[in-house]
Residue, then its C-alpha position, 0 to 999 in steps of 0.5 A: x499500500x502506498x500511503x498518501x496525504x497525511x490523515x485527520x479526524x473531524x469531531x464526530x458530527x451529527x451529519x457525519x455521513x452525505x444523504x448519497x452515502x450508504x450507513x455502511x459504506x464510505x464516502x467522498x466528497x467530490x475533493x476527495x474524488x479529485x485528489x484520489x484521481x490524481x493519486x492514482x494517476x500519478x502513482x497507478x494502483x486501483x483505487x483507495x485503501x483505507x484500513x486502520x492500524x493500533x497507535x496513539x492515546x486514542x487506540x487507532x488511527x486511519x491508514x489510507x493509502x492507493x489499493x493495487x488490489x484487493x484482497x478476498x475479505x475486502x469490502x470495496x465501494x465504489x463512487x464517481x469510477x474510483x474504487x474503495x478498498x476497505x479491510x474487513x478489521x477495519x469495516x465496522x470501525x469505519x462503516x458509514x464515514x465520509x472522507x473529505x480532502x482539504x488544502x489549509x494553508x500548508x496543511x493537505x489531509x484527507x478528514x474523516x467524518x465518522x459516525x462511530x467515533x466515541x473519542x478521540x487524542x487532543x492532537x487529532x492522530x488516533x481516535x476509539x469507536x465505540x464496542 
């Protein structure tokens, strides 16, 4: 998996998913779709891979990269001609998430609005999900 950008957490919001996003799927904003397309054109791959890893003071962090292929146990979603590949272990933690891409000053990052987040660390690098 090729790492792309820095992933940041947006505090859990009541409007965490777009109206046309499946509650069990992943939705990319227009700016996120544009950014993923730019990476795919430059680096190659089949789409965006979203995973989680244990880290930080709150437990998990997003692991975002380009998917070179979808594995047998991966969940694959399509949006605007892009594949979004989510690992089996990450799916319960990210279901219903909206992924945005922001460019504010020197910061360029993917941000996640995840309805499953129940807590996060002060620096915004890791999160907790309810069980």
